[in-house]
Kinemage of the C-alpha trace (Angstrom):
@kinemage 1
@onewidth
@group {chain A} dominant
@subgroup {mainchain}
@vectorlist {calphas} color= white
{ca met a 1} P 137.862 160.843 65.277
{ca lys a 2} L 136.159 164.205 65.188
{ca leu a 3} L 133.046 164.593 67.295
{ca ser a 4} L 130.181 166.286 65.430
{ca asp a 5} L 127.910 168.835 67.026
{ca lys a 6} L 125.259 168.511 64.317
{ca trp a 7} L 121.799 167.609 65.638
{ca phe a 8} L 118.263 167.090 64.371
{ca thr a 9} L 114.989 167.514 66.224
{ca ala a 10} L 111.926 165.345 65.746
{ca leu a 11} L 108.618 164.866 67.511
{ca ser a 12} L 107.421 161.551 68.838
{ca glu a 13} L 105.009 160.186 71.440
{ca asp a 14} L 105.587 158.052 74.499
{ca glu a 15} L 103.487 154.994 75.345
{ca lys a 16} L 100.894 157.223 77.064
{ca gly a 17} L 100.504 159.469 74.010
{ca ser a 18} L 102.448 162.400 75.457
{ca leu a 19} L 104.475 164.555 73.073
{ca val a 20} L 108.232 163.882 73.218
{ca phe a 21} L 110.915 166.079 71.676
{ca val a 22} L 113.797 164.028 70.264
{ca asn a 23} L 117.225 165.589 69.717
{ca gly a 24} L 119.552 163.280 67.839
{ca arg a 25} L 123.210 163.710 67.048
{ca gln a 26} L 124.283 163.188 63.473
{ca glu a 27} L 127.562 162.188 61.813
{ca leu a 28} L 128.721 159.637 64.389
{ca asp a 29} L 129.524 156.758 62.022
{ca glu a 30} L 133.257 156.804 62.844
{ca phe a 31} L 132.484 156.268 66.521
{ca arg a 32} L 129.752 153.715 65.830
{ca leu a 33} L 131.910 151.675 63.475
{ca ser a 34} L 135.073 151.878 65.606
{ca gly a 35} L 133.730 149.262 68.043
{ca lys a 36} L 135.237 151.187 70.991
{ca met a 37} L 131.977 152.369 72.536
{ca lys a 38} L 129.820 149.314 73.081
{ca ile a 39} L 127.988 150.315 76.263
{ca arg a 40} L 124.766 152.292 75.948
{ca ile a 41} L 124.000 154.267 79.072
{ca glu a 42} L 120.607 155.869 79.537
{ca ile a 43} L 120.102 158.456 82.234
{ca arg a 44} L 116.425 159.084 82.960
{ca trp a 45} L 115.226 161.973 85.078
{ca pro a 46} L 111.534 162.103 86.026
{ca tyr a 47} L 111.063 165.861 86.359
{ca glu a 48} L 108.307 168.131 87.634
{ca ala a 49} L 106.037 168.517 84.594
{ca asp a 50} L 103.384 170.914 83.378
{ca glu a 51} L 100.002 169.859 81.915
{ca gln a 52} L 101.635 168.884 78.591
{ca gly a 53} L 104.285 166.717 80.263
{ca leu a 54} L 107.071 169.224 79.615
{ca pro a 55} L 109.400 170.455 82.357
{ca thr a 56} L 108.188 173.272 84.567
{ca glu a 57} L 110.303 176.411 84.439
{ca ser a 58} L 112.324 175.438 87.524
{ca ala a 59} L 112.876 171.873 86.258
{ca ser a 60} L 113.875 173.212 82.838
{ca leu a 61} L 116.437 175.577 84.369
{ca leu a 62} L 118.028 172.742 86.345
{ca ile a 63} L 118.094 170.416 83.315
{ca asp a 64} L 119.644 173.186 81.197
{ca glu a 65} L 122.293 173.752 83.869
{ca ile a 66} L 123.241 170.109 84.415
{ca glu a 67} L 123.085 168.717 80.861
{ca pro a 68} L 126.140 170.583 79.492
{ca leu a 69} L 128.153 169.780 82.620
{ca ile a 70} L 127.570 166.038 82.187
{ca arg a 71} L 128.242 166.214 78.467
{ca lys a 72} L 131.502 168.136 78.911
{ca ala a 73} L 132.754 165.707 81.573
{ca met a 74} L 132.029 162.663 79.419
{ca glu a 75} L 133.166 164.015 76.071
{ca lys a 76} L 136.365 165.819 77.120
{ca asp a 77} L 138.477 162.742 76.292
{ca lys a 78} L 135.736 160.840 74.442
{ca leu a 79} L 135.074 158.463 77.331
{ca ala a 80} L 131.437 158.637 76.260
{ca ile a 81} L 129.429 160.638 73.766
{ca met a 82} L 125.874 161.832 73.976
{ca thr a 83} L 124.010 160.511 70.963
{ca gly a 84} L 120.569 161.819 71.801
{ca asn a 85} L 118.198 163.182 74.356
{ca tyr a 86} L 114.445 163.051 74.785
{ca thr a 87} L 112.135 165.430 76.651
{ca gly a 88} L 108.448 164.858 77.308
{ca gly a 89} L 105.894 162.895 79.255
{ca gly a 90} L 107.458 164.021 82.527
{ca met a 91} L 110.839 162.454 81.713
{ca lys a 92} L 114.211 163.636 80.416
{ca tyr a 93} L 116.399 160.939 78.818
{ca trp a 94} L 120.046 161.265 77.875
{ca val a 95} L 121.610 158.501 75.822
{ca tyr a 96} L 125.372 157.989 75.829
{ca tyr a 97} L 127.615 155.391 74.278
{ca ala a 98} L 130.640 154.747 76.471
{ca arg a 99} L 133.903 152.859 76.703
{ca thr a 100} L 133.421 151.941 80.367
{ca glu a 101} L 130.532 152.241 82.791
{ca arg a 102} L 132.715 152.439 85.917
{ca val a 103} L 134.493 155.654 84.894
{ca phe a 104} L 131.243 157.047 83.478
{ca gly a 105} L 129.619 156.551 86.886
{ca glu a 106} L 132.543 158.142 88.703
{ca arg a 107} L 132.426 161.213 86.479
{ca leu a 108} L 128.655 161.482 86.749
{ca asn a 109} L 128.897 161.429 90.546
{ca thr a 110} L 131.604 164.120 90.463
{ca val a 111} L 129.497 166.389 88.244
{ca leu a 112} L 126.371 165.950 90.363
{ca glu a 113} L 128.091 166.200 93.755
{ca pro a 114} L 127.267 169.927 94.289
{ca tyr a 115} L 123.559 169.293 93.665
{ca glu a 116} L 120.852 167.855 95.872
{ca thr a 117} L 120.225 164.177 95.149
{ca leu a 118} L 118.271 163.869 91.911
{ca pro a 119} L 115.813 161.039 91.200
{ca leu a 120} L 117.922 159.680 88.330
{ca glu a 121} L 117.427 156.222 86.886
{ca ile a 122} L 120.454 154.794 85.078
{ca glu a 123} L 120.495 151.782 82.816
{ca cys a 124} L 123.538 150.291 81.102
{ca glu a 125} L 123.624 147.584 78.486
{ca ile a 126} L 125.814 146.325 75.697
{ca asp a 127} L 124.716 147.737 72.334
{ca ala a 128} L 127.788 147.142 70.167
{ca asp a 129} L 125.792 147.700 66.974
{ca trp a 130} L 124.310 150.981 68.244
{ca glu a 131} L 120.778 149.718 67.525
{ca glu a 132} L 119.102 152.372 69.694
{ca tyr a 133} L 121.072 155.104 67.916
{ca leu a 134} L 120.163 153.821 64.458
{ca asp a 135} L 116.511 153.586 65.507
{ca met a 136} L 116.603 157.211 66.688
{ca leu a 137} L 118.249 158.315 63.425
{ca ser a 138} L 115.293 156.863 61.531
{ca met a 139} L 113.156 159.645 63.048
{ca gln a 140} L 114.872 162.261 60.873
{ca glu a 141} L 112.697 163.800 58.192
């Protein structure tokens, strides 16, 4: 299975009415239909925000530094793939679909080890039908 690097961007709002930028990955049907990645893992990072709810410059620099490191660690052998990410309302979300949460957690800890402890919130649940992903795809124009 070939992993696409084709993305779309859409605008949405959170429950408080704050603007949220949605970046969704396209062309993942082979992975979705394979049934191998049934665990949806959401990593949420409440960051330091400006008046519009977007990351401050320092928060943005740290997010931009860490995001590709996590993605590379997870996708190098397709343990997990990032399907989307959301930025706005004082929160950064990364959504992955994974084969196993244990190894995902180990790799995440390894990637983040050089950094000060971040206030990350992580949620894992079975989503064999990739419902969250399909919902996000519906935001495409």
